[in-house]
MARROVO-56562 format. One line per 3 residues: number of its first residue (from 1); their letters; for each residue x, y, z of C-alpha. Coordinates in Angstrom, 2 decimals. Layout:
<pts>
NUM	a	X Y Z  ...
</pts>
This chain:
<pts>
1	xxx	-30.32 -45.66 -74.55  -27.47 -47.00 -72.22  -27.11 -43.39 -70.75
4	xxx	-30.93 -43.19 -69.93  -30.89 -46.81 -68.29  -28.36 -45.50 -66.70
7	xxx	-29.70 -42.40 -64.97  -32.93 -44.10 -64.51  -31.40 -46.39 -62.27
10	xxx	-29.05 -43.99 -60.25  -32.24 -42.30 -59.91  -33.64 -45.31 -58.52
13	xxx	-30.94 -46.03 -56.21  -30.51 -42.29 -54.67  -34.24 -42.56 -53.62
16	xxx	-34.14 -45.84 -52.52  -30.94 -44.48 -50.12  -33.09 -41.16 -49.37
19	xxx	-36.26 -44.18 -48.04  -34.05 -46.14 -46.42  -32.65 -42.84 -44.80
22	xxx	-35.94 -41.61 -43.80  -37.25 -45.00 -42.25  -34.29 -45.41 -39.97
25	xxx	-34.75 -41.39 -38.84  -38.28 -42.15 -37.62  -37.06 -45.47 -35.78
28	xxx	-34.39 -43.26 -34.21  -36.79 -40.93 -33.04  -39.22 -43.36 -31.90
31	xxx	-36.66 -44.92 -30.05  -35.98 -41.70 -28.21  -39.40 -41.15 -27.63
34	xxx	-39.97 -44.67 -25.67  -37.32 -43.68 -23.69  -38.62 -41.06 -22.13
37	xxx	-42.16 -42.27 -22.47  -41.17 -45.14 -19.77  -38.82 -42.99 -17.95
40	xxx	-41.86 -40.71 -17.45  -42.56 -40.86 -14.44  -39.24 -41.03 -12.89
43	xxx	-39.29 -37.25 -14.83  -42.14 -36.34 -12.75  -41.07 -37.01 -9.18
46	xxx	-37.59 -35.02 -10.41  -39.90 -31.81 -12.01  -42.43 -31.95 -8.52
49	xxx	-39.42 -32.11 -6.01  -37.81 -29.59 -7.56  -41.12 -27.55 -7.72
52	xxx	-41.45 -28.23 -4.29  -37.98 -26.48 -3.34  -38.29 -23.39 -5.48
55	xxx	-34.93 -22.64 -4.99  -34.10 -18.67 -6.72  -31.81 -17.44 -8.64
58	xxx	-27.69 -18.77 -7.52  -29.44 -20.11 -5.08  -30.66 -23.89 -6.71
61	xxx	-28.53 -26.09 -4.79  -31.06 -28.49 -4.16  -32.02 -28.96 -7.90
64	xxx	-28.73 -28.61 -9.61  -27.23 -31.66 -7.34  -30.94 -33.47 -8.34
67	xxx	-29.76 -32.80 -11.88  -26.05 -33.51 -11.52  -27.03 -37.11 -9.76
70	xxx	-29.59 -37.52 -12.30  -26.89 -37.36 -15.32  -24.26 -38.51 -13.52
73	xxx	-26.07 -41.82 -13.45  -26.54 -42.08 -16.36  -22.96 -42.22 -17.63
76	xxx	-22.26 -38.57 -18.19  -19.32 -36.72 -16.64  -20.24 -33.26 -14.88
79	xxx	-18.09 -30.39 -14.10  -19.88 -28.16 -11.45  -19.33 -24.64 -10.15
82	xxx	-18.19 -23.45 -13.93  -18.14 -19.50 -14.57  -17.25 -19.05 -11.19
85	xxx	-21.36 -19.95 -10.20  -21.70 -22.91 -7.57  -24.91 -23.96 -8.98
88	xxx	-24.01 -23.95 -12.49  -23.02 -27.21 -14.09  -21.78 -29.19 -17.82
91	xxx	-22.49 -32.87 -18.13  -20.87 -34.31 -21.27  -20.79 -37.44 -22.58
94	xxx	-19.49 -39.79 -25.80  -16.75 -37.51 -27.53  -16.02 -36.67 -31.46
97	xxx	-18.46 -34.19 -33.42  -21.15 -33.15 -33.26  -21.32 -31.46 -30.36
100	xxx	-25.16 -30.87 -29.38  -26.20 -28.69 -26.39  -29.07 -28.70 -24.73
103	xxx	-30.00 -25.76 -20.97  -31.40 -26.90 -18.36  -33.05 -24.03 -16.17
106	xxx	-33.92 -24.49 -12.57  -34.76 -21.52 -10.63  -37.93 -20.10 -9.48
109	xxx	-39.56 -16.67 -8.52  -39.80 -14.82 -5.47  -43.62 -14.35 -4.16
112	xxx	-45.20 -16.92 -6.16  -45.63 -20.30 -3.99  -49.09 -21.77 -4.77
115	xxx	-50.64 -24.51 -4.32  -52.10 -27.06 -7.54  -55.10 -25.85 -7.85
118	xxx	-57.28 -23.61 -9.73  -57.38 -20.72 -7.21  -55.00 -18.34 -4.90
121	xxx	-53.60 -20.57 -2.38  -49.83 -20.22 -1.28  -48.22 -22.66 -0.28
124	xxx	-46.06 -20.46 2.15  -46.99 -16.91 1.94  -44.78 -15.10 0.06
127	xxx	-42.43 -17.88 -0.01  -40.55 -18.29 -3.34  -43.17 -20.15 -6.81
130	xxx	-41.69 -22.05 -10.32  -44.12 -19.41 -11.89  -41.80 -19.76 -15.34
133	xxx	-42.49 -23.37 -14.54  -37.84 -23.96 -14.74  -38.63 -27.14 -12.53
136	xxx	-40.46 -28.46 -15.75  -37.35 -26.97 -18.18  -33.86 -28.08 -16.29
139	xxx	-36.00 -31.43 -16.06  -37.27 -32.16 -19.96  -33.59 -31.02 -21.04
142	xxx	-31.75 -33.74 -18.74  -34.59 -36.30 -19.22  -33.40 -35.59 -23.39
145	xxx	-29.97 -35.43 -23.32  -30.24 -38.49 -21.31  -32.63 -40.65 -24.01
148	xxx	-30.18 -39.01 -26.69  -27.42 -40.21 -24.94  -29.48 -43.86 -24.90
151	xxx	-29.97 -43.61 -28.43  -26.23 -43.20 -29.66  -25.30 -45.79 -27.15
154	xxx	-27.68 -48.10 -29.25  -26.51 -47.79 -32.04  -22.75 -47.08 -30.97
157	xxx	-22.23 -44.20 -33.04  -19.83 -41.00 -32.24  -20.57 -37.43 -31.26
160	xxx	-21.05 -35.61 -27.78  -24.52 -34.49 -25.87  -23.85 -31.44 -23.44
163	xxx	-26.27 -30.24 -20.82  -25.66 -26.99 -19.65  -27.03 -26.23 -16.02
166	xxx	-27.64 -22.58 -16.75  -29.03 -20.68 -12.89  -30.31 -17.72 -12.47
169	xxx	-32.03 -16.63 -15.91  -34.92 -14.68 -13.91  -32.85 -11.43 -13.36
172	xxx	-29.10 -13.16 -12.24  -27.89 -13.66 -16.21  -26.27 -16.71 -15.26
175	xxx	-26.06 -17.50 -19.41  -24.18 -14.28 -19.98  -21.06 -15.76 -17.45
178	xxx	-21.31 -18.79 -18.76  -20.80 -17.44 -22.62  -18.28 -14.94 -21.38
181	xxx	-16.48 -18.17 -19.75  -16.48 -19.73 -23.22  -18.27 -22.56 -22.13
184	xxx	-20.23 -22.66 -25.31  -16.45 -22.29 -27.65  -16.90 -25.76 -30.32
187	xxx	-20.77 -26.71 -29.45  -22.05 -27.09 -33.02  -26.05 -26.47 -31.76
190	xxx	-27.84 -25.55 -28.47  -31.31 -26.69 -27.85  -33.96 -25.54 -25.30
193	xxx	-37.55 -25.54 -24.46  -39.68 -22.85 -22.17  -42.83 -23.07 -20.27
196	xxx	-45.76 -21.29 -22.07  -49.48 -21.17 -22.55  -49.05 -22.96 -26.11
199	xxx	-46.84 -25.27 -28.51  -44.51 -23.48 -30.89  -41.52 -23.86 -32.44
202	xxx	-41.12 -20.02 -34.41  -37.87 -18.47 -35.13  -37.73 -15.48 -33.22
205	xxx	-36.84 -13.38 -31.54  -36.73 -10.30 -28.03  -35.84 -7.65 -26.23
208	xxx	-32.01 -6.98 -25.81  -31.53 -6.44 -21.84  -29.01 -4.70 -19.70
211	xxx	-29.43 -3.66 -15.81  -28.03 -2.12 -13.03  -27.86 -0.60 -9.50
214	xxx	-27.37 3.34 -9.14  -25.41 4.00 -5.61  -25.45 7.43 -4.61
217	xxx	-24.15 8.17 -1.13  -24.03 12.23 0.45  -23.96 13.77 3.80
220	xxx	-26.79 12.97 6.71  -28.16 15.73 8.63  -31.57 16.86 10.88
223	xxx	-33.89 17.20 8.66  -35.50 19.97 10.84  -32.32 21.46 12.76
226	xxx	-29.82 21.71 10.09  -30.85 20.37 6.48  -28.67 23.47 4.61
229	xxx	-25.47 20.80 6.63  -26.94 17.81 4.11  -27.17 16.35 1.10
232	xxx	-29.55 14.06 -0.10  -28.39 10.82 -1.81  -32.67 10.31 -2.67
235	xxx	-33.06 13.53 -4.32  -30.11 12.88 -6.56  -32.03 9.51 -7.32
238	xxx	-35.17 11.37 -7.97  -33.05 14.03 -9.83  -32.24 10.58 -11.81
241	xxx	-35.35 9.41 -12.36  -37.27 12.96 -12.88  -34.13 12.87 -16.19
244	xxx	-34.62 9.58 -17.49  -38.39 10.12 -17.52  -38.58 13.16 -19.44
247	xxx	-35.34 10.93 -21.73  -38.05 8.32 -22.50  -39.31 11.05 -25.21
250	xxx	-36.25 10.84 -27.32  -35.48 7.36 -27.27  -36.87 4.80 -30.33
253	xxx	-40.65 4.23 -29.25  -39.93 0.29 -29.34  -37.38 0.69 -26.48
256	xxx	-38.10 -0.11 -22.80  -36.77 1.94 -19.47  -37.79 0.21 -15.80
259	xxx	-36.86 1.24 -12.57  -37.42 0.83 -8.89  -35.90 2.82 -5.24
262	xxx	-34.64 -0.35 -3.39  -33.27 2.34 -1.19  -34.35 5.55 -0.24
265	xxx	-33.69 6.78 3.14  -34.47 5.40 6.54  -36.87 8.14 8.24
268	xxx	-38.14 11.62 6.71  -36.45 13.63 9.45  -33.22 12.72 8.05
271	xxx	-31.79 13.61 4.47  -30.60 10.52 3.60  -26.94 10.17 2.75
274	xxx	-27.58 6.80 0.96  -30.32 5.98 -1.82  -29.72 3.55 -4.26
277	xxx	-31.93 3.25 -7.63  -32.23 -0.08 -9.95  -32.58 0.39 -13.64
280	xxx	-33.27 -1.99 -16.45  -33.04 -0.81 -20.54  -34.75 -2.95 -23.38
283	xxx	-34.80 -2.78 -27.19  -35.33 -5.10 -30.35  -31.29 -4.05 -30.78
286	xxx	-28.52 -5.03 -28.66  -26.52 -1.79 -29.95  -29.38 0.67 -29.77
289	xxx	-29.51 -0.84 -26.14  -26.52 -0.08 -25.16  -26.89 3.12 -26.22
292	xxx	-30.01 4.33 -24.57  -27.85 2.52 -21.11  -24.80 4.86 -22.11
295	xxx	-27.50 8.02 -21.81  -29.07 6.38 -18.40  -25.58 6.67 -16.84
298	xxx	-25.09 10.58 -18.37  -28.75 11.20 -16.32  -27.16 9.83 -12.40
301	xxx	-23.58 11.58 -13.40  -25.15 14.41 -13.85  -27.86 14.06 -10.91
304	xxx	-25.05 13.73 -8.92  -22.85 16.97 -9.75  -26.46 18.65 -9.71
307	xxx	-27.28 17.53 -5.33  -23.30 17.52 -4.71  -23.43 13.48 -4.17
310	xxx	-21.40 11.00 -5.50  -22.31 8.12 -8.05  -21.01 4.79 -8.91
313	xxx	-23.08 1.93 -10.17  -23.05 -1.84 -10.72  -24.12 -3.97 -14.20
316	xxx	-25.97 -6.40 -12.54  -27.27 -7.81 -16.00  -26.53 -8.23 -20.02
319	xxx	-28.97 -9.69 -22.39  -28.65 -9.38 -26.05  -31.41 -10.44 -28.46
322	xxx	-32.72 -13.66 -29.56  -30.85 -14.17 -32.64  -33.53 -16.74 -34.97
325	xxx	-32.25 -19.79 -36.82  -34.81 -20.74 -39.24  -32.40 -23.72 -40.21
328	xxx	-33.38 -24.90 -36.90  -36.11 -23.93 -35.96  -37.95 -25.34 -39.29
331	xxx	-36.38 -28.85 -37.92  -37.68 -28.55 -34.39  -40.83 -27.43 -35.74
334	xxx	-41.53 -30.84 -37.60  -40.94 -32.53 -34.65  -42.78 -31.09 -32.71
337	xxx	-45.45 -30.96 -34.90  -45.27 -34.90 -34.91  -45.36 -34.95 -30.92
340	xxx	-48.33 -32.88 -30.99  -49.81 -31.15 -28.48  -51.32 -31.63 -24.81
343	xxx	-54.51 -33.47 -23.99  -56.94 -32.73 -20.99  -58.74 -34.99 -19.30
346	xxx	-62.23 -34.25 -18.57  -60.78 -33.57 -14.38  -58.14 -31.23 -16.34
349	xxx	-60.64 -29.68 -18.69  -62.53 -28.63 -14.99  -59.52 -27.56 -13.50
352	xxx	-58.40 -25.07 -16.91  -61.87 -23.59 -17.37  -61.69 -22.67 -13.73
355	xxx	-58.40 -21.42 -13.39  -59.41 -18.96 -16.71  -62.16 -17.82 -14.20
358	xxx	-59.41 -15.52 -12.26  -58.02 -14.10 -16.17  -58.88 -10.69 -16.57
361	xxx	-57.91 -10.29 -20.00  -58.30 -12.89 -22.92  -60.04 -16.78 -22.24
364	xxx	-59.12 -18.98 -25.18  -60.68 -22.89 -25.77  -58.67 -24.57 -22.82
367	xxx	-59.02 -27.20 -25.76  -55.96 -24.93 -27.37  -53.66 -27.21 -25.66
370	xxx	-53.80 -29.97 -28.18  -52.59 -27.65 -31.18  -49.14 -26.99 -32.60
373	xxx	-49.13 -23.99 -33.91  -48.54 -23.14 -37.56  -44.67 -22.90 -38.43
376	xxx	-44.33 -18.71 -39.03  -41.45 -16.16 -39.23  -40.93 -13.13 -37.89
379	xxx	-42.43 -13.47 -34.51  -40.95 -11.49 -31.56  -41.90 -12.06 -27.99
382	xxx	-41.51 -8.63 -26.19  -39.03 -10.19 -22.83  -35.69 -10.73 -22.62
385	xxx	-33.46 -14.11 -22.07  -30.19 -14.82 -21.62  -30.39 -17.39 -24.03
388	xxx	-30.02 -14.27 -26.25  -26.45 -14.51 -25.40  -25.96 -17.45 -26.87
391	xxx	-27.92 -16.90 -29.84  -25.09 -14.97 -30.84  -22.40 -17.49 -30.55
394	xxx	-23.92 -20.58 -31.73  -26.67 -22.00 -33.46  -29.82 -21.94 -31.30
397	xxx	-33.37 -22.89 -31.39  -35.85 -23.70 -28.78  -40.18 -24.29 -28.53
400	xxx	-42.31 -23.94 -26.15  -45.18 -26.71 -24.55  -48.44 -25.37 -23.68
403	xxx	-47.69 -25.95 -19.84  -49.73 -23.59 -19.11  -53.44 -23.38 -19.46
406	xxx	-54.29 -21.32 -22.81  -54.04 -17.70 -21.86  -52.27 -17.98 -18.82
409	xxx	-50.07 -15.28 -18.15  -46.07 -16.14 -17.31  -44.73 -15.16 -13.72
412	xxx	-47.80 -15.66 -11.67  -50.03 -18.02 -9.32  -51.43 -19.50 -11.87
415	xxx	-48.61 -20.69 -13.91  -47.00 -22.07 -10.72  -50.35 -24.19 -10.20
418	xxx	-49.65 -26.08 -13.13  -46.33 -26.82 -13.04  -46.42 -30.36 -10.43
421	xxx	-49.95 -31.21 -11.98  -50.62 -33.45 -15.68  -51.25 -30.92 -17.41
424	xxx	-47.72 -29.08 -16.67  -46.33 -32.67 -16.61  -47.19 -33.44 -20.18
427	xxx	-46.93 -30.53 -21.33  -43.06 -31.31 -20.09  -42.77 -34.33 -22.06
430	xxx	-43.89 -33.17 -25.04  -41.32 -31.14 -24.99  -38.24 -33.44 -23.92
433	xxx	-39.31 -35.89 -26.91  -39.03 -32.63 -29.43  -35.81 -32.29 -27.91
436	xxx	-34.48 -35.44 -28.69  -35.87 -36.02 -31.72  -34.24 -32.86 -33.38
439	xxx	-30.84 -33.67 -31.29  -31.50 -37.00 -33.31  -31.98 -35.82 -36.53
442	xxx	-28.80 -33.68 -36.56  -26.80 -36.43 -35.43  -27.89 -38.18 -38.98
445	xxx	-28.26 -35.26 -40.33  -24.64 -32.46 -40.39  -24.93 -30.53 -42.74
448	xxx	-28.12 -28.89 -41.47  -25.85 -27.94 -38.38  -23.99 -26.74 -41.74
451	xxx	-26.78 -24.70 -43.03  -27.45 -22.98 -39.36  -24.07 -21.72 -38.74
454	xxx	-24.02 -20.24 -42.40  -26.67 -18.25 -41.58  -25.69 -17.22 -38.35
457	xxx	-23.08 -15.64 -39.39  -25.36 -13.96 -42.22  -28.11 -13.19 -39.52
460	xxx	-24.98 -11.61 -37.82  -22.48 -10.43 -40.40  -19.00 -11.22 -41.09
463	xxx	-17.33 -8.89 -38.61  -19.41 -9.80 -35.38  -17.25 -10.57 -32.78
466	xxx	-18.59 -11.24 -29.35  -19.22 -8.75 -26.21  -19.30 -9.06 -23.27
469	xxx	-22.42 -6.30 -21.96  -21.87 -6.31 -18.53  -17.37 -6.56 -18.63
472	xxx	-15.53 -7.91 -16.08  -17.86 -8.27 -13.50  -18.24 -11.18 -11.37
475	xxx	-21.52 -13.21 -11.16  -24.39 -11.45 -8.62  -24.55 -14.81 -6.85
478	xxx	-26.56 -12.59 -3.68  -29.19 -11.34 -5.94  -31.54 -13.19 -4.46
481	xxx	-30.69 -13.74 -0.95  -32.96 -10.74 0.83  -35.91 -12.48 -0.89
484	xx	-35.28 -15.68 0.89  -38.37 -16.33 2.89
</pts>
């Protein structure tokens, strides 16, 4: 009888302790959410400012400086110019374990300048624009980190929060070089998000990616008077392209190979002595991506041999596929569900419906922005991101919120249009709250971090050793300079 009573008392005490922890966790989340609501106006000002600057990869001097100043004013220490990238930074607050990292992007895309109207209207023709919403991305991440910091201070808690200012996600692979520099060593978990046309926090993967430029050098000659004296670099490019196109039949069907001739000569009556082609290879598995890239290089070697030109190539980017982490995704999904989706005002509904008339594809109900997708596994996103590199060295989790009207494609004038208005800004707030609440959960429950690390090790294999796909090259800091308008 005594043992039965004792067992009942232990069970009751354990249940009471669990209930108290749950109530405390909810209050902690309520605190960070209220902090973000209170500072929302300031967050909007920052996001709108960066949207108007629209600085492209590795050129984001003003955008990076604004985020750094915001964090510094909140008590973070700043390490800038990391990984040989002038606009990259790491902002740190606190000490001890756990160490939670939050990613912040802020680069724009070329040619996507657009006003906040539901029809195409560039602010400046041909100028850059935030067609992937990174003005919202960086701002939400920075403000979430500050909310977590305020919570740590209020509760006199130990632990460390780090914000990684990560430039040039759009083709420049900024995180590739930050991982290679060891900046994520010692980080226990990484949180991130991305603008989108729906609200979800599913564990997803994507395509690994290797890209680079192949440059062929020949001999110039008059194309009519003495073409026999020339060695055409353009012939070499076209020979390479032909061989790669034949190769498409003999690679796994999930593969993607894209190319563009960036330089093909200056005039038709001169045999080109220089030509350049840019290639990108993608596959869901990073190992297969490397194998296909090696075959593309062989095609380039063969093209140079057959045209008696010389060839050199430069790796520009090497991105791993995202490694999902269900342990962290379940936590983030629960928090996103608690936060909810984006509720449109009548004016925003009218804006969204007008914008959808410009779509050629599916036009979902604009009110879908208010819903959160059910949790599901096995999600695959058919694109690439340098977050993938981080996900192979640290447990990483992300979400998406409906900063765009449902059905909006990324990298479009339509996605740019909502980046500085209520639709995008409210979704930014939701992302910031979800990240902050997930961070609080991880500080309160370090066993979740241990489980996430175990899952990471199981997914990548015990003998895994991270290898940079770009070798020892430096960041391509000039890759967008010729696109500045």
